[in-house]
C-alpha positions in Angstrom: 91.2 72.1 85.4 93.6 72.4 87.9 96.4 74.9 88.3 94.7 76.6 84.6 92.9 79.6 84.7 91.0 82.2 82.4 90.3 85.9 82.1 87.8 86.7 79.8 85.4 89.5 79.1 81.2 89.0 79.4 79.0 88.5 76.5 76.2 86.8 77.5 74.3 87.9 80.9 74.4 84.4 82.2 72.1 83.3 85.6 74.7 83.7 88.8 74.4 83.0 92.4 76.0 85.5 94.4 78.3 85.1 97.5 74.9 85.6 99.7 73.1 82.9 97.6 71.1 85.3 96.1 70.0 84.4 92.3 70.5 87.0 89.3 72.1 88.1 86.2 75.6 88.5 85.7 75.4 92.2 84.1 73.0 93.7 85.7 74.6 92.4 89.5 78.2 93.8 88.2 76.5 97.0 86.9 75.0 97.1 91.1 78.1 97.3 92.5 79.3 100.3 94.2 83.2 101.6 93.4 85.8 100.3 95.1 89.2 101.3 93.5 90.1 103.7 90.6 92.5 102.7 87.5 93.8 104.5 85.1 94.5 102.6 81.6 96.0 103.5 78.0 93.6 102.9 74.9 94.9 102.4 71.5 94.2 104.2 68.6 91.6 102.9 66.2 90.0 104.3 63.4 92.4 107.3 63.0 92.1 108.0 66.5 95.1 109.0 68.6 95.5 106.4 71.7 94.2 108.3 74.9 94.5 107.4 79.0 91.3 106.8 80.3 89.8 106.6 84.2 88.4 103.7 85.5 85.9 102.7 88.1 86.6 99.4 89.5 84.3 97.0 91.5 84.3 93.4 91.9 82.6 90.4 93.8 82.6 86.4 93.8 79.7 85.0 92.0 78.8 81.2 90.6 77.8 81.5 87.4 74.9 78.2 87.0 75.5 76.0 83.2 72.6 76.3 81.1 69.2 74.5 80.9 69.5 73.4 77.5 71.9 71.9 75.1 75.1 70.0 75.9 76.8 72.0 78.4 73.8 71.8 81.1 75.7 68.5 82.4 78.8 70.8 83.7 79.7 72.3 86.9 78.8 75.7 87.8 82.2 77.7 87.6 83.3 80.1 90.3 85.0 83.6 89.6 84.9 86.9 90.4 83.1 89.8 88.0 85.0 92.6 87.5 83.4 95.9 86.5 84.9 98.5 84.8 83.8 101.6 83.5 84.2 105.6 82.5 82.0 107.3 85.5 81.4 110.0 82.9 78.3 109.4 80.9 79.1 110.0 77.1 78.2 108.0 73.6 81.7 106.2 73.6 81.8 105.8 77.4 83.7 102.4 78.4 82.5 99.4 80.1 84.2 95.9 80.3 82.4 93.3 82.5 85.1 90.7 83.1 85.0 87.3 84.6 88.0 85.7 86.3 89.2 82.3 87.9 91.9 83.9 89.4 90.8 85.1 93.0 90.3 88.6 93.5 90.5 89.7 97.3 91.7 93.3 97.0 92.4 96.6 95.0 95.9 95.4 93.9 94.6 92.2 92.8 91.4 93.5 90.7 94.0 96.6 89.0 96.2 93.4 87.9 93.4 91.7 86.1 92.2 94.9 84.5 96.3 95.5 83.3 96.1 91.6 81.8 93.0 92.4 80.1 94.4 95.5 78.4 97.2 93.5 77.3 95.0 91.1 74.9 96.3 93.5 71.5 99.6 91.8 72.4 98.6 88.6 73.1 96.8 88.4 69.9 99.4 89.8 67.5 101.7 86.9 69.5 99.3 83.9 68.3 99.3 85.9 65.0 103.3 85.6 64.6 102.5 81.9 66.1 100.1 80.9 63.3 101.1 83.0 60.2 104.2 83.9 60.7 105.7 80.7 62.4 103.2 78.2 61.0 102.5 76.1 63.7 99.4 75.2 62.5 100.9 73.8 59.1 103.0 71.1 61.1 101.4 68.0 60.8 101.7 66.8 64.4 99.6 63.6 65.6 99.8 64.0 69.4 99.6 66.7 72.4 102.4 66.3 73.5 103.9 66.9 69.8 102.3 70.0 69.8 103.6 70.7 73.5 106.8 70.5 72.7 106.7 72.3 69.6 104.9 75.4 70.9 107.7 75.4 73.5 110.0 76.7 71.1 108.0 78.3 68.5 106.1 80.3 71.2 110.3 82.4 72.1 110.5 83.2 68.8 107.2 84.8 68.5 107.5 86.5 71.6 111.4 87.8 70.7 110.1 88.8 67.1 107.1 90.7 68.9 109.6 91.9 71.2 111.8 93.4 68.3 109.1 94.5 66.4 107.4 96.7 69.4 110.5 98.2 70.3 111.6 99.3 66.3 108.4 101.1 66.5 108.8 102.5 70.0 112.3 103.3 69.9 113.6 103.0 66.4 116.3 105.5 66.7 117.8 103.1 69.6 121.4 100.6 68.6 120.3 97.3 67.1 123.5 96.2 69.2 121.5 97.1 72.6 119.2 94.1 72.0 121.2 91.9 69.2 124.0 89.9 69.3 126.9 91.7 67.1 127.4 88.4 65.1 123.7 88.4 63.9 124.1 92.2 63.0 127.9 91.7 61.1 126.0 88.6 59.1 122.7 91.2 58.2 125.1 93.9 56.9 126.9 91.5 55.1 124.3 89.4 53.7 122.4 92.6 52.1 125.6 94.4 51.3 125.2 97.3 53.7 126.4 100.7 53.4 126.5 100.9 57.5 127.9 98.8 60.2 126.2 100.4 62.7 122.5 99.3 62.6 119.4 100.9 64.4 116.6 99.1 65.4 114.7 100.2 63.0 117.1 99.8 60.2 117.2 96.0 61.2 113.8 95.2 61.0 113.7 96.8 57.8 116.8 95.1 56.4 115.2 91.8 58.0 112.2 92.2 56.4 114.3 93.1 53.3 115.6 89.5 53.5 112.1 88.1 53.4 111.2 89.7 50.6 109.7 93.1 51.4 110.4 95.8 48.7 109.1 98.8 50.9 107.1 101.1 48.2 105.1 103.5 49.9 102.0 101.7 49.1 103.3 98.5 50.5 102.4 99.4 54.2 104.2 97.6 57.1 105.3 94.0 56.7 103.2 91.1 57.8 104.6 88.2 60.1 104.9 85.9 57.2 107.5 88.1 56.0 109.2 88.8 58.6 109.6 84.7 59.4 111.2 84.5 55.7 113.6 86.7 56.9 114.2 85.3 60.6 114.9 82.2 59.0 117.4 82.5 56.7 119.5 85.1 58.9 119.1 82.1 61.7 120.7 79.4 59.3 123.2 82.3 58.1 124.5 82.9 62.0 124.7 79.6 62.5 126.7 79.0 59.6 129.3 81.7 60.4 129.4 80.3 63.9 130.5 76.6 63.0 132.7 77.7 60.6 136.7 78.0 62.7 138.1 81.1 62.0 139.5 82.2 58.6 137.1 81.9 55.5 133.9 80.6 54.2 132.4 80.2 51.0 128.4 80.9 51.0 126.9 79.7 47.5 123.7 81.8 46.3 121.8 80.2 43.7 119.5 82.9 41.2 117.1 80.4 40.2 115.3 82.3 38.0 118.5 82.7 35.6 120.4 79.3 36.4 123.1 81.1 37.6 125.4 80.4 40.3 128.1 83.1 42.6 130.1 82.0 45.5 131.2 84.5 47.8 134.5 84.3 49.9 133.6 85.6 52.9 136.0 86.7 56.1 134.2 85.5 59.2 136.1 88.2 61.8 134.9 91.5 59.5 132.1 89.4 57.5 133.3 91.8 54.5 132.1 90.2 51.2 134.6 89.6 48.5 133.5 88.5 44.9 135.0 85.4 43.5 134.1 83.9 40.1 135.4 80.9 40.3 134.6 78.6 43.4 137.1 77.1 45.3 135.6 74.9 47.6 136.7 71.3 48.3 135.5 68.3 50.1 136.6 69.7 53.4 134.9 72.8 53.3 131.7 71.8 51.8 129.9 71.9 55.3 130.6 75.2 55.5 128.6 76.2 52.3 125.0 77.6 53.2 122.3 77.4 50.5 120.4 81.4 50.5 
């Protein structure tokens, strides 16, 4: 399709035609290319192994992939792209090798290194997809048109990227002040909602408090919270922030319902300070009903 490109790692050894008109196999052709540039990348740690820096040799060439002779794909047009071969020069058991194919033009070393860098971000992209599917629940939305899906994706993609940014920052900079990355109103609402002893939160403290709002207990055996828990914390936090922002300066009531015991308590909140004051008789009249937020 026009104005759309792809970058993928090759699995099947497809039949290709080179820029010189020679036919061959994709993998063997890629491995026959001489190094054209070098690039260092950082591999994430896996199976208990720490992350490591790897020096790669990079080579590229334009190719055209022929459609298969059998199957429904045999009627498709050939695909023209650029083959990029990345490999470690040292021969060892864990030698890294990637054979990539992209439809983005690769004309020099800078553009080749850019494609390799994009491929190293695949795990970040996968996490954003997990946030969209598991956290935001985009697959559960009962939409019937492609335009509706595009519009919904436009909204939820922003939320998914924001949550992913906050989670990444909280892991790499846990002691950084949360006020540098989040609105102060959101932090005050969260501190008030959970009755936290501290008013100034770090990124790690904010992230833990957000997961608590989503039901995360935080026991030693619980591991890291998942996207569903984060989404269950993020949604009510947004509702509380919107409620606090829509109320005129003064006071508002926030009703919390304890469904299991059938009890209800109301809490008087001072929006500028957002400090809870317990009250046994909720004096809520009709004019203030719009300020009630169910939690």
